N, C-alpha and C positions, 0 to 999 in steps of 0.2 A: 764272746757272744757267739762266735762261730757262724756269723752271717756272711754269706757269699757276697762279693762285690756286685752291685746292681740289684740285689734282692731287696725286697720290701723290709723296712725297719720293723722290729717287733716291739718297739716302745716309743713313747713321745714324752717330751717335757713341756709342761705348761707353767708359765710364770705369770705373775700379776701384770707385768709389762705387756705380755702378748695378749692377755685378756683385755686390758685397757685399750690397746691398739685396735682389737677387734670391735669393742664396744664403740669406740670413736668412729670407726669406719661405718658401722651399722647406723649410728645416729646421724652421721653426715648424709647417708643415703636416704634416710627417712626425712630429713630436713629438705633435701632437694626435691623429693617426690611431693611432699606437702606444699612446698613453694610453687611447684609447677601446677599442681591441681588447684590451689587457691587462686593462682593467676588466671587460669582458664575460667574459673568460676566468676572472678571479678570482671573479666572481659565479657562473659555471657551476660552478667547482670547489667553491665554498662550498655551493651547493645540493646538489652530489653528496655532499659530506661529511655534510651534514645528513640526506640520505636514507639513507646508509649507517648513520649513527648511530641514526636512527629505526627502521630494520629491526633493528639490534642490540638496541635496547631492547625491541622487541616479541618477538624470539626469546628474550631472556634475562629475561623477566618473572618466571618462577619463581625464577631465581637471585637476582634483586634482592629478591624476597620473602623468600627464605631468609636472605640477608645481613641484611636489616632485622629479621627475626624473631629472629636470634641477637645483635642488638645494634648493627648498623651504623646510623649516623646518616644523615639525609638529606644532610648535607654530605659524608660519605664516598662516597656513591653519586654525588653531583654531581661531585666531584673525579675519581672513577674514570672517568666518561664524558667529562669534559673532557680528561683526560690521553689517553684513547683517540683523541679527535678531534684533539688536538694531535699525537700520534704519526703519525696518518694524513696530516695536512697536511704535517708535516716530512718524512715519507718521500717524498711527492710532490714536495716542494721539492728534496730531495736528488737525486732522479731528474732533475728539470728542470734543476738547476744542472749536473749531470754531462753531460746531453745538450747543454746550451747551450755549455759549455766545449768539449766534444768536437767539436761541429759548427763552432764558431768556429775551432778549430785546424785542422780538416779544410779548411775554406774558405780559411783563411790559407795553408795549405800549397800549395794549387792556385794561388792568386792571387799568392803571394809577399809577403804582408804579415806583420807581427808582431802577435801577440795579447797584449793586456794585460788580465788579469783581476785586479781589485783585491779585497782582502779586504772593503772597505767594501760593494761590490756584492753579494758573497755573503752577508754578514751582513744586509744590507737585504732580500734575497730570503727568507732564513729568518725574519726578523722579520715580514715581511708574511704569509708562510705561517702563522706561528704565530698572528697576529692573526685571519686568516681562519678558521683551525681553531677557535679559541676562540669567535669571534663566532657562527659557524654551528653549533658544537657545543653551545652553551649551551642552546638550546631542547630538544633531545633529552635532554641531561643533567638539565635541570630536570624534564622529564616523567618521567624515571626516578626522580628523587629524590622526587617527589610521589606515587609509587605507595603505596598502603596495603598493608602486609604481608599482611593477611588476603586481600584481593582478588588480590594478586599470587600468593599460594600456590594459590589456586583456579584461576588461569589455566591453560588447557590449551594 
């Protein structure tokens, strides 16, 4: 080839193994980026749910006081607010799954691909949403459950 030592090569060899290794490295990077972005989105959604529930507890302090004064236990109030947080997160998940499936079908129609949506992925998304709703809704629910009826009734 008459290439001087240290000079740039004038040819390369590609094998299937090198292409597979490149593809695996690329997909690993994509997976890591998607995981980080989705984790940040879940954290932001959880904080949003917690803020909504804290505002709800503040606005409904008198209602909580009345419920506790007529016999509701702390556990009843806790469950009420946990269920509300769960419903908010599942509603968001339902909207997200619907938009995701709709966008996937729309893109597939333009590109000419087929879309496969598994029941497992939908159940997983609802499970994660439920876990986020319960986790981030627990603090406001506990705060509501720990209100004293007398102080809650005096709240303006």
